[in-house]
C-alpha positions as CSV (number, residue, x, y, z in Angstrom):
1,M,5.9,22.7,41.3
2,E,3.9,19.8,39.9
3,N,6.0,16.8,38.7
4,F,5.8,16.5,35.0
5,I,5.1,13.0,33.5
6,V,6.1,12.4,29.9
7,S,3.3,11.4,27.6
8,A,4.9,8.0,26.9
9,R,4.3,7.1,30.6
10,K,1.2,9.1,31.3
11,Y,-0.7,7.6,28.4
12,R,0.7,4.2,28.6
13,P,-2.1,1.7,27.9
14,Q,-3.7,0.0,30.9
15,N,-5.8,-2.6,29.1
16,F,-5.8,-4.4,25.8
17,S,-8.4,-2.1,24.2
18,T,-6.0,0.9,24.5
19,V,-3.1,-0.8,22.8
20,V,-2.5,0.9,19.4
21,G,-1.8,-1.1,16.2
22,Q,-1.5,-4.6,17.7
23,A,-5.1,-5.9,17.4
24,H,-3.9,-9.3,16.1
25,I,-2.1,-9.9,19.4
26,T,-4.5,-8.4,21.9
27,T,-7.4,-10.4,20.5
28,T,-5.5,-13.6,20.7
29,L,-4.4,-13.0,24.3
30,K,-8.0,-12.1,25.4
31,N,-9.4,-15.2,23.8
32,A,-6.8,-17.3,25.5
33,I,-7.6,-15.8,28.9
34,R,-11.4,-16.3,28.4
35,N,-11.0,-19.9,27.3
36,N,-8.4,-20.7,30.0
37,Q,-5.8,-21.8,27.3
38,L,-2.8,-19.9,28.5
39,A,0.7,-21.1,27.6
40,H,3.4,-21.3,30.3
41,A,5.9,-19.2,28.2
42,F,5.3,-16.3,25.9
43,L,7.9,-14.5,23.6
44,F,7.0,-11.0,22.5
45,C,9.3,-9.8,19.7
46,G,9.3,-6.8,17.4
47,P,10.7,-3.3,16.9
48,R,11.2,-0.9,19.7
49,G,8.4,1.2,21.1
50,V,5.5,-0.8,19.7
51,G,4.1,-2.1,23.0
52,K,5.9,-5.4,23.9
53,T,6.5,-4.6,27.6
54,T,3.2,-2.9,27.8
55,C,1.3,-5.9,26.6
56,A,3.3,-8.1,28.9
57,R,2.2,-6.1,31.9
58,I,-1.4,-5.9,30.8
59,L,-1.4,-9.7,30.3
60,A,0.2,-10.2,33.8
61,K,-2.5,-8.0,35.4
62,T,-5.4,-9.6,33.5
63,I,-4.4,-13.1,34.3
64,N,-4.7,-12.5,38.1
65,C,-7.8,-10.3,37.9
66,E,-10.4,-11.5,40.4
67,N,-13.4,-10.0,38.4
68,L,-12.5,-10.6,34.8
69,Q,-14.8,-8.8,32.3
70,A,-16.8,-10.5,29.6
71,D,-14.6,-9.1,26.9
72,G,-11.4,-10.4,28.5
73,E,-10.3,-7.2,30.1
74,A,-9.2,-6.6,33.7
75,C,-11.6,-4.8,36.1
76,N,-8.9,-2.4,37.6
77,E,-11.0,-2.5,40.8
78,C,-10.1,-5.8,42.6
79,N,-7.2,-6.1,45.1
80,S,-4.9,-7.7,42.5
81,C,-5.5,-5.0,39.9
82,R,-5.0,-2.2,42.5
83,T,-1.8,-3.6,43.8
84,F,-0.5,-4.0,40.2
85,N,-1.4,-0.4,39.3
86,E,0.3,0.8,42.5
87,G,3.4,-1.2,41.7
88,S,3.2,-3.3,44.9
89,S,2.1,-6.7,43.6
90,F,4.1,-9.7,44.8
91,N,2.9,-12.0,42.0
92,I,4.6,-10.1,39.2
93,H,8.3,-9.9,38.9
94,E,10.2,-8.0,36.2
95,L,13.8,-8.7,35.3
96,D,16.0,-6.5,33.0
97,A,18.2,-9.0,31.2
98,A,20.4,-6.3,29.9
99,S,21.8,-5.7,33.3
100,N,21.1,-9.1,34.9
101,N,22.4,-11.5,32.3
102,S,24.7,-13.8,34.3
103,V,24.1,-17.4,35.4
104,D,23.7,-16.3,39.0
105,D,20.8,-13.9,38.2
106,I,19.0,-16.7,36.4
107,R,19.6,-19.1,39.3
108,T,18.1,-16.6,41.7
109,L,15.0,-16.3,39.5
110,V,14.7,-20.1,39.3
111,D,14.9,-20.3,43.1
112,Q,12.0,-17.8,43.4
113,V,9.9,-19.9,41.0
114,R,9.8,-22.7,43.6
115,F,7.5,-20.7,45.9
116,A,3.8,-20.6,45.1
117,P,1.9,-17.2,45.1
118,Q,0.5,-16.0,48.4
119,A,-2.5,-14.4,46.7
120,G,-3.9,-15.0,43.2
121,K,-3.5,-17.9,40.9
122,Y,-0.3,-17.2,39.0
123,K,3.2,-15.8,39.5
124,I,4.3,-14.0,36.3
125,Y,7.9,-13.4,35.4
126,I,8.6,-10.7,32.8
127,I,12.1,-10.8,31.4
128,D,12.8,-7.8,29.2
129,E,15.6,-7.7,26.6
130,V,16.0,-11.4,27.0
131,H,18.4,-11.6,24.0
132,M,21.1,-10.1,26.3
133,L,21.3,-13.2,28.4
134,S,24.6,-15.1,28.1
135,S,24.7,-18.6,26.6
136,S,25.3,-20.1,30.1
137,A,22.3,-18.2,31.5
138,F,20.1,-19.5,28.6
139,N,21.2,-23.1,29.3
140,A,20.5,-22.7,33.1
141,F,17.0,-21.4,32.2
142,L,16.1,-24.2,29.8
143,K,14.8,-26.8,32.2
144,T,12.7,-24.4,34.2
145,L,11.2,-22.8,31.0
146,E,10.3,-26.2,29.6
147,E,8.6,-27.7,32.7
148,P,7.7,-24.8,35.1
149,P,5.3,-25.2,38.0
150,S,1.6,-24.9,37.2
151,Y,1.4,-21.4,38.8
152,A,4.4,-19.9,36.9
153,I,4.1,-18.1,33.6
154,F,7.1,-16.5,31.8
155,I,6.8,-13.6,29.4
156,L,10.0,-12.8,27.5
157,A,10.4,-9.6,25.4
158,T,13.1,-8.8,22.9
159,T,13.8,-6.7,19.9
160,E,16.3,-9.2,18.3
161,K,14.7,-12.6,18.1
162,H,17.5,-14.0,16.0
163,K,19.9,-13.8,18.9
164,I,17.9,-16.2,21.1
165,L,18.8,-19.8,21.1
166,P,16.5,-22.1,19.1
167,T,16.0,-24.3,22.2
168,I,14.4,-21.3,23.9
169,L,12.3,-20.4,21.0
170,S,10.9,-23.9,20.7
171,R,9.6,-23.7,24.3
172,C,7.7,-20.4,23.9
173,Q,4.6,-19.2,22.2
174,I,5.9,-16.5,19.9
175,F,4.0,-13.2,19.1
176,D,5.4,-10.9,16.5
177,F,4.6,-7.2,17.0
178,K,4.5,-5.1,13.9
179,R,5.3,-1.4,13.3
180,I,2.5,1.0,14.1
181,T,1.2,2.5,10.9
182,I,1.3,6.3,10.3
183,Q,-2.4,6.6,10.3
184,D,-2.7,4.8,13.7
185,T,0.0,7.0,15.1
186,V,-1.7,10.2,13.9
187,D,-5.0,9.1,15.4
188,H,-3.5,8.4,18.7
189,L,-1.5,11.7,18.8
190,Q,-4.7,13.5,17.9
191,E,-6.5,11.9,20.8
192,I,-3.7,12.9,23.2
193,V,-3.7,16.5,21.8
194,T,-7.4,16.7,22.4
195,K,-7.1,15.5,26.0
196,E,-4.3,18.0,26.7
197,H,-6.4,20.9,25.3
198,M,-3.8,21.7,22.6
199,T,-4.1,22.5,18.9
200,A,-2.3,20.7,16.2
201,E,-2.5,20.6,12.4
202,G,-3.0,17.3,10.7
203,D,0.1,17.8,8.5
204,A,2.2,18.4,11.6
205,L,1.1,15.1,13.2
206,H,1.8,13.4,9.9
207,L,5.4,14.7,10.0
208,I,5.9,13.4,13.6
209,A,4.5,10.0,12.6
210,Q,6.8,9.8,9.5
211,K,9.8,10.9,11.5
212,T,9.4,8.2,14.2
213,D,8.9,5.4,11.7
214,G,6.3,3.3,13.5
215,C,7.6,3.8,17.1
216,M,4.8,5.1,19.4
217,R,7.2,5.9,22.2
218,D,9.3,8.1,20.0
219,S,6.2,9.8,18.6
220,L,5.0,10.7,22.1
221,S,8.5,12.0,23.1
222,T,8.7,14.1,19.9
223,L,5.2,15.5,20.6
224,D,6.4,16.6,24.1
225,K,9.4,18.4,22.6
226,I,7.4,20.2,20.0
227,V,4.7,21.2,22.5
228,S,7.5,22.8,24.6
229,F,8.9,24.5,21.6
230,T,5.6,25.9,20.3
231,G,3.7,26.5,23.5
232,G,0.9,24.0,22.7
233,K,0.2,25.2,19.1
234,L,1.5,22.7,16.6
235,T,1.7,24.0,13.0
236,Y,3.2,22.4,10.0
237,Q,5.9,25.1,9.7
238,N,7.1,25.1,13.3
239,T,7.1,21.3,13.4
240,L,9.1,21.2,10.2
241,E,11.6,23.7,11.6
242,H,12.0,21.7,14.9
243,L,12.3,18.3,13.3
244,N,14.7,19.6,10.6
245,I,12.8,17.7,7.8
246,L,13.1,18.6,4.1
247,D,9.8,20.0,3.1
248,Y,7.9,18.3,0.3
249,D,7.3,21.8,-1.2
250,Y,11.0,21.9,-2.2
251,F,10.5,18.8,-4.3
252,F,7.4,20.2,-6.0
253,R,9.4,23.3,-6.9
254,V,12.3,21.2,-8.2
255,M,9.8,19.1,-10.3
256,E,8.4,22.3,-11.9
257,S,11.9,23.4,-12.8
258,V,12.8,19.9,-14.2
259,L,9.7,19.8,-16.4
260,A,10.4,23.3,-17.7
261,Q,14.1,22.4,-18.2
262,D,15.1,25.3,-16.1
263,I,18.5,24.2,-14.9
264,A,19.2,27.5,-13.2
265,G,16.0,27.3,-11.2
266,A,16.7,23.7,-10.1
267,L,20.3,24.5,-9.0
268,L,19.1,27.5,-7.0
269,I,16.5,25.4,-5.2
270,F,19.2,22.8,-4.4
271,D,21.5,25.6,-3.1
272,E,18.6,26.8,-0.9
273,V,18.3,23.2,0.5
274,L,22.1,23.2,1.3
275,Q,21.8,26.6,3.0
276,K,19.2,25.1,5.3
277,G,21.8,22.6,6.6
278,F,20.7,19.5,4.7
279,E,23.2,17.2,3.0
280,G,23.0,16.1,-0.6
281,D,22.1,12.5,0.3
282,N,19.1,13.8,2.3
283,F,18.0,15.6,-0.9
284,L,18.5,12.6,-3.1
285,G,16.6,10.3,-0.7
286,G,13.7,12.8,-0.4
287,W,13.6,13.4,-4.2
288,A,13.5,9.6,-4.8
289,E,10.6,9.3,-2.3
290,F,8.8,12.1,-4.1
291,L,9.1,10.4,-7.5
292,R,8.0,7.1,-6.0
293,N,4.9,8.8,-4.7
294,L,4.2,10.3,-8.2
295,L,4.6,6.8,-9.6
296,V,2.2,5.3,-7.0
297,C,-0.4,8.0,-7.9
298,K,-0.6,6.5,-11.5
299,D,-2.8,3.6,-10.3
300,D,-5.6,3.9,-7.8
301,K,-5.1,0.2,-6.7
302,V,-1.8,1.1,-5.0
303,L,-2.8,4.6,-3.9
304,H,-3.0,3.4,-0.2
305,L,0.8,2.8,-0.3
306,M,1.4,6.5,-0.3
307,E,1.3,7.5,3.3
308,V,0.7,11.3,3.1
309,S,-2.1,13.5,4.3
310,A,-5.3,13.8,2.3
311,N,-4.7,17.3,1.1
312,L,-1.3,16.3,-0.3
313,K,-2.7,13.4,-2.3
314,D,-4.6,15.7,-4.6
315,R,-1.4,17.7,-5.2
316,Y,0.5,14.5,-6.0
317,K,-2.2,13.4,-8.4
318,Q,-2.1,16.6,-10.3
319,M,1.7,16.5,-10.7
320,S,1.7,12.8,-11.7
321,G,-0.6,13.5,-14.6
322,R,2.1,15.7,-16.2
323,V,4.8,13.1,-16.4
324,S,4.8,9.6,-17.8
325,S,5.6,6.4,-16.0
326,A,8.6,5.7,-18.2
327,Y,10.1,9.0,-17.2
328,L,9.6,8.3,-13.5
329,V,11.1,4.9,-13.7
330,T,14.1,6.1,-15.6
331,A,14.5,9.0,-13.1
332,L,14.3,6.7,-10.1
333,H,17.0,4.5,-11.7
334,L,19.2,7.6,-12.3
335,L,18.7,8.8,-8.7
336,N,19.5,5.3,-7.3
337,E,22.8,5.3,-9.2
338,T,23.6,8.8,-8.0
339,E,22.9,7.9,-4.4
340,I,25.1,4.8,-4.6
341,G,28.0,6.9,-5.9
342,Y,27.5,9.8,-3.5
343,R,29.8,8.5,-0.8
344,M,32.6,7.9,-3.3
345,A,32.3,11.4,-5.0
346,R,34.9,14.0,-4.0
347,N,32.8,16.9,-5.0
348,K,29.5,15.8,-3.6
349,R,27.6,19.0,-4.5
350,L,28.7,18.7,-8.2
351,H,27.7,15.0,-8.1
352,V,24.1,16.0,-7.1
353,E,24.0,18.9,-9.5
354,M,25.0,16.7,-12.4
355,A,22.1,14.4,-11.5
356,L,19.7,17.4,-11.5
357,I,21.0,18.5,-15.0
358,R,20.5,15.0,-16.4
359,L,17.0,14.9,-15.0
360,C,16.2,18.2,-16.7
361,Y,17.1,16.8,-20.1
362,L,16.0,13.2,-19.4
363,Q,12.7,14.0,-21.1
364,Q,14.5,14.6,-24.4
365,A,15.5,11.0,-24.7
366,V,14.1,9.6,-28.0
367,T,14.3,5.9,-29.0
368,L,13.7,4.3,-32.3
369,V,12.1,0.8,-31.8
370,S,11.8,-1.5,-34.8
371,N,8.6,-3.6,-35.2
372,D,9.6,-7.1,-36.1
373,Q,6.4,-7.8,-38.0
374,T,6.0,-4.7,-40.1
375,G,9.6,-3.3,-40.0
376,E,8.2,0.2,-39.1
377,V,10.4,2.5,-37.0
378,V,8.3,3.9,-34.2
379,K,9.3,7.0,-32.3
380,K,8.7,7.0,-28.6
381,N,9.0,10.0,-26.2
382,L,9.4,9.6,-22.5
383,I,7.0,12.5,-21.7
384,P,3.8,13.8,-23.3
385,E,4.0,16.0,-26.4
386,G,4.3,19.7,-25.9
387,A,7.1,19.6,-23.4
388,P,9.9,22.1,-24.1
389,Q,12.8,20.7,-26.1
390,R,16.0,22.7,-25.9
391,L,18.8,20.2,-26.1
392,R,20.0,18.1,-29.0
393,A,23.0,16.4,-27.6
394,P,24.8,14.2,-30.1
395,L,25.7,10.7,-29.0
396,P,29.2,9.2,-29.5
397,T,29.8,7.8,-33.0
398,P,30.7,4.1,-32.9
399,I,34.0,2.8,-34.3
400,Y,33.9,1.1,-37.7
401,G,34.2,-2.7,-37.4
402,K,33.3,-2.9,-33.7
403,P,29.9,-3.6,-32.1
404,A,28.3,-0.7,-30.5
405,T,25.2,-0.5,-28.3
406,S,23.9,2.6,-30.1
407,K,24.6,4.3,-33.4
408,T,24.4,8.0,-34.2
409,I,23.4,9.1,-37.7
410,Q,24.0,12.7,-38.6
411,P,22.0,13.7,-41.7
412,Q,22.6,17.1,-43.3
413,E,19.1,18.3,-44.1
414,P,17.3,18.7,-41.7
415,K,19.7,18.6,-38.7
416,L,18.6,16.1,-36.0
417,T,20.1,13.4,-33.9
418,I,18.4,10.0,-33.5
419,E,19.5,7.1,-31.3
420,V,19.0,3.5,-32.5
421,E,19.0,0.9,-29.7
422,K,21.2,-2.2,-30.0
423,G,19.5,-4.9,-31.9
424,A,17.0,-2.5,-33.6
425,A,16.8,-2.7,-37.4
426,Q,18.1,0.4,-39.2
427,P,15.7,1.9,-41.6
428,A,16.6,1.4,-45.3
429,Y,17.9,4.5,-47.0
430,T,15.8,6.1,-49.8
431,A,17.5,8.8,-51.8
432,P,15.6,12.0,-52.7
433,Q,14.1,11.8,-56.2
434,E,15.0,15.3,-57.2
435,K,18.8,14.9,-57.0
436,A,20.8,11.8,-57.9
437,P,23.6,11.0,-55.4
438,A,27.2,11.4,-56.4
439,A,29.2,8.3,-57.3
440,Y,30.8,6.6,-54.3
441,T,34.4,5.5,-54.6
442,P,35.3,3.1,-51.8
443,S,38.8,2.8,-50.2
444,P,41.1,0.4,-52.0
445,E,41.7,-1.3,-48.7
446,K,38.1,-2.2,-48.3
447,T,36.8,-2.8,-51.8
448,A,38.0,-3.3,-55.4
449,P,38.0,-0.4,-57.9
450,A,34.7,0.6,-59.3
451,Y,33.5,-1.3,-62.4
452,T,34.3,0.5,-65.7
453,P,32.0,-0.5,-68.6
454,P,33.4,-1.0,-72.1
455,A,33.6,1.9,-74.5
456,S,30.9,0.4,-76.7
457,Q,28.4,0.5,-74.0
458,P,26.9,3.6,-72.5
459,A,28.4,4.5,-69.1
460,T,26.1,3.8,-66.2
461,P,26.3,5.5,-62.9
462,S,28.1,3.5,-60.2
463,Y,25.1,3.9,-57.9
464,T,21.4,4.0,-58.5
465,A,19.0,5.1,-55.8
466,P,16.7,2.2,-54.8
467,Q,12.9,2.6,-55.0
468,P,11.1,3.6,-51.8
469,S,10.3,0.6,-49.6
470,P,7.0,0.3,-47.8
471,A,8.9,-0.6,-44.6
472,T,10.7,2.7,-44.5
473,G,7.6,4.8,-44.4
474,A,8.6,6.7,-47.6
475,G,5.5,5.7,-49.4
476,N,3.3,8.0,-47.4
477,G,5.0,11.0,-48.7
478,A,7.4,11.6,-45.8
479,A,10.6,13.2,-46.9
480,R,13.7,11.3,-45.7
481,P,16.8,13.3,-44.7
482,K,19.9,12.6,-46.8
483,L,22.4,10.3,-45.0
484,T,26.1,11.1,-44.8
485,G,29.2,9.6,-43.3
486,L,29.5,5.9,-42.5
487,A,25.8,5.1,-42.9
488,A,25.7,6.5,-46.4
489,M,28.8,4.6,-47.3
490,K,27.2,1.3,-46.2
491,E,24.0,2.0,-48.1
492,A,25.9,2.9,-51.2
493,M,28.0,-0.3,-51.0
494,A,24.9,-2.5,-50.5
495,A,23.1,-0.8,-53.4
496,K,26.1,-1.1,-55.7
497,Q,26.4,-4.8,-55.1
498,Q,22.7,-5.2,-55.9
499,Q,22.9,-3.2,-59.2
500,S,26.2,-4.6,-60.3
501,P,26.6,-8.2,-59.2
502,A,29.6,-8.6,-61.5
503,T,31.6,-6.0,-59.6
504,A,34.8,-7.4,-58.2
505,T,35.2,-7.7,-54.4
506,S,38.2,-7.2,-52.3
507,S,38.2,-10.8,-50.9
508,I,41.1,-13.0,-51.7
509,P,40.2,-16.1,-53.7
510,L,40.0,-19.3,-51.6
511,T,42.5,-21.9,-52.7
512,A,44.0,-25.0,-51.0
513,G,47.5,-23.5,-51.2
514,A,46.4,-20.2,-49.6
515,I,44.7,-22.2,-46.8
516,A,47.8,-24.2,-46.1
517,V,50.0,-21.1,-46.0
518,Y,47.7,-19.2,-43.7
519,W,47.3,-22.4,-41.5
520,D,51.1,-22.5,-41.1
521,E,51.1,-18.8,-40.1
522,F,48.3,-19.5,-37.6
523,I,50.4,-22.4,-36.0
524,D,53.5,-20.2,-36.0
525,R,51.8,-17.8,-33.6
526,F,51.6,-20.5,-30.9
527,M,55.1,-21.8,-31.7
528,Q,56.5,-18.3,-31.0
529,A,54.6,-18.3,-27.7
530,N,56.3,-21.7,-26.9
531,K,52.9,-23.5,-26.6
532,M,54.1,-26.8,-28.0
533,T,51.1,-28.8,-27.0
534,V,48.8,-26.5,-29.0
535,V,51.2,-26.6,-31.9
536,G,51.2,-30.5,-31.9
537,N,47.4,-30.6,-32.0
538,L,47.2,-28.1,-34.8
539,Q,50.0,-29.7,-36.9
540,L,48.1,-33.1,-36.8
541,A,45.0,-31.5,-38.3
542,Q,44.4,-31.4,-42.0
543,T,42.9,-28.5,-43.9
544,S,40.9,-28.6,-47.2
545,M,38.6,-26.4,-49.3
546,V,35.1,-27.8,-49.5
547,G,33.4,-25.0,-51.4
548,P,34.1,-21.6,-52.8
549,E,33.6,-20.1,-49.3
550,E,34.0,-23.1,-46.9
551,I,37.1,-24.4,-45.2
552,C,37.1,-27.9,-43.5
553,I,39.5,-29.0,-40.8
554,V,39.7,-32.8,-40.2
555,S,40.8,-34.1,-36.8
556,R,42.3,-37.6,-36.3
557,N,41.0,-38.3,-32.8
558,I,38.3,-37.1,-30.4
559,V,40.7,-35.2,-28.1
560,Q,42.0,-33.2,-31.1
561,Y,38.5,-32.7,-32.3
562,R,37.3,-31.2,-29.0
563,F,40.4,-29.0,-28.9
564,M,39.4,-27.7,-32.4
565,E,35.9,-27.0,-31.2
566,E,37.2,-24.8,-28.4
567,E,39.4,-22.9,-30.8
568,K,36.9,-22.7,-33.7
569,L,35.9,-19.1,-33.2
570,E,39.4,-17.9,-33.2
571,I,40.4,-20.0,-36.2
572,S,37.3,-18.7,-38.1
573,E,38.1,-15.1,-37.4
574,F,41.7,-15.6,-38.4
575,F,40.7,-17.0,-41.9
576,K,38.1,-14.3,-42.4
577,V,40.7,-11.6,-41.8
578,K,43.3,-13.2,-44.0
579,F,40.9,-13.8,-46.9
580,R,39.0,-10.6,-46.3
581,N,35.7,-12.4,-46.5
582,N,33.2,-12.4,-43.6
583,A,31.1,-15.0,-45.4
584,L,33.6,-17.8,-44.9
585,I,32.3,-20.9,-43.2
586,L,34.6,-23.1,-41.1
587,T,33.5,-26.8,-40.5
588,L,35.1,-29.4,-38.3
589,Q,35.2,-33.1,-39.0
590,L,36.4,-36.2,-37.1
591,D,38.0,-39.0,-39.1
592,E,39.5,-41.6,-36.8
593,S,40.3,-43.8,-39.8
594,Q,43.4,-41.7,-40.5
595,Q,44.8,-42.5,-37.1
596,Q,46.3,-45.8,-38.4
597,T,48.1,-44.1,-41.3
598,A,49.2,-41.3,-39.0
599,D,50.9,-43.7,-36.6
600,T,53.4,-44.7,-39.4
601,G,54.8,-41.2,-39.6
602,P,56.7,-39.3,-36.9
603,V,54.9,-38.8,-33.7
604,P,55.3,-35.4,-32.0
605,L,57.3,-35.8,-28.7
606,S,57.0,-33.8,-25.5
607,S,59.9,-31.9,-24.1
608,R,60.8,-34.6,-21.6
609,E,60.7,-37.3,-24.3
610,Q,62.9,-35.2,-26.6
611,F,65.5,-34.9,-23.7
612,T,65.4,-38.7,-23.1
613,R,66.1,-39.5,-26.7
614,M,68.9,-36.9,-26.8
615,V,70.5,-38.5,-23.7
616,E,70.3,-41.9,-25.4
617,K,72.0,-40.6,-28.5
618,Y,74.4,-38.3,-26.8
619,P,75.3,-39.6,-23.2
620,L,77.6,-36.6,-22.7
621,V,74.5,-34.4,-22.4
622,K,73.4,-36.1,-19.2
623,E,77.0,-35.9,-17.8
624,L,77.0,-32.1,-18.5
625,K,73.6,-31.8,-16.8
626,D,74.9,-33.6,-13.7
627,R,78.2,-31.7,-13.4
628,L,76.5,-28.3,-13.7
629,N,73.8,-29.4,-11.2
630,M,71.1,-28.4,-13.7
631,E,67.3,-29.1,-13.3
632,L,64.8,-29.8,-16.1
633,D,62.4,-26.9,-16.5
634,F,59.5,-28.5,-18.3
């Protein structure tokens, strides 16, 4: 029985021209050999399976070649090349640092460096997985690596450059290997399939390249497994079955169900995916990659970023034309949040299914954006017109008096739900012309009773519908739905104040006496909390009424003034609530001239000063404290 050699060893490159995907390194090395500008130490670093050790061996063989070619390649015919290919060369030494990482191993290598080569010009030492050396071994290797003999060349290879000491890195010429692209991997696999007289579909080779993520050694090992599984005939289906990869066809089917808002169809496809043995996070990751490819298809400039076969690109382009970029970005954000919360979810299947349901109705999201210049309210849909619209889910109604990020207005005729983003201007209400609105009577807690005209004057309605405003879009003949609920109440109150400016308001008149009473009430809150320092600062301040809607607080020193600045917002809100007037203005002033007059009056004392004065006046207090062994708690 003939000995089988795996493809990773059988088709291992023997010269620089056969190295796949590392042209920037092989070209540099060949030029250095031709120009006789070789460094004494090289460091090859990069991911696994990209050709670091292979390039190190090719470099070692090419350096000692007796008949170097014009393009910088070895001849493979001289005595040095033949001994190297047979594995019997005395000038090339390989050391596995993963198993020989002690100081004694490095000392043995250093002792070998002292001897010149018997044949050839150089002795090459290849140290693989050099990051596994201990710190002592690195330090023992430093001097030899910095000043080696003229005939010694060191080639170090590692997958983790960050673990190597900086003193080692500074003594080496560093070459960074990159991951092999999917297209380069597919081309190399196709070349091997042709040499082995096998058949393989292009999509099947693409699957292998995507699965191995830029590692050529893994690609060749995977190819050997699938060849044994299929008998030398690689198709997309049997490769998909062997690699256990989620087929892109599932995502196209899910996308069709999402666009049609077919929740049942989407859930059935997800159930089929689970029955195949895939986890929910695999589905989420593949679905996100699918949406990313659709987004990439929107612009031809970045089309090369989508690493799929040529026949798939056309299918992706057709699908991407049916959805908008805004929908794809929002869906990607939703999937990202779902994937983050997947591990914490107890019912993982329900967690993914809820994401699918939200994606089905994500295209129903409608926003109203206000134009700052014209005031027009523009309706924006996340997908093209004509898509099915089945759901009208109402949004939560905000609580009166508290800020909300969105508001829901529920008109009576016709029935619809619109969402207004935070900060967007609400459209002004225009009442229908054929029917006057009923009189609005506000709550006595919010506003004063409605104005009643004298008997000699004809009664006027408490509310008159305003004329259509050009900013609302009513001038073009569009019929506005009638507002109800909180929005209608606000509109009626605003219109009533415009039509009847003499109408009484619910605000309490601003007087100096009322300000003083409420100010004492504000101070009492801190006194009950035993915050005497705050109470002292507040008591020293003086309040006054500057205008009909303006309160002024005068501070006597800069420390007190800064304290008032920090508490200004809380004081302002307190007075607005007490006087029921949101238009109140609070101003702060600093008047240090009052400090002299203030000093003549009583100065607030701290707790410790109060105790000291009490002891001076009543000595028995101190005696009581000492007998009871009491401590001051302030």
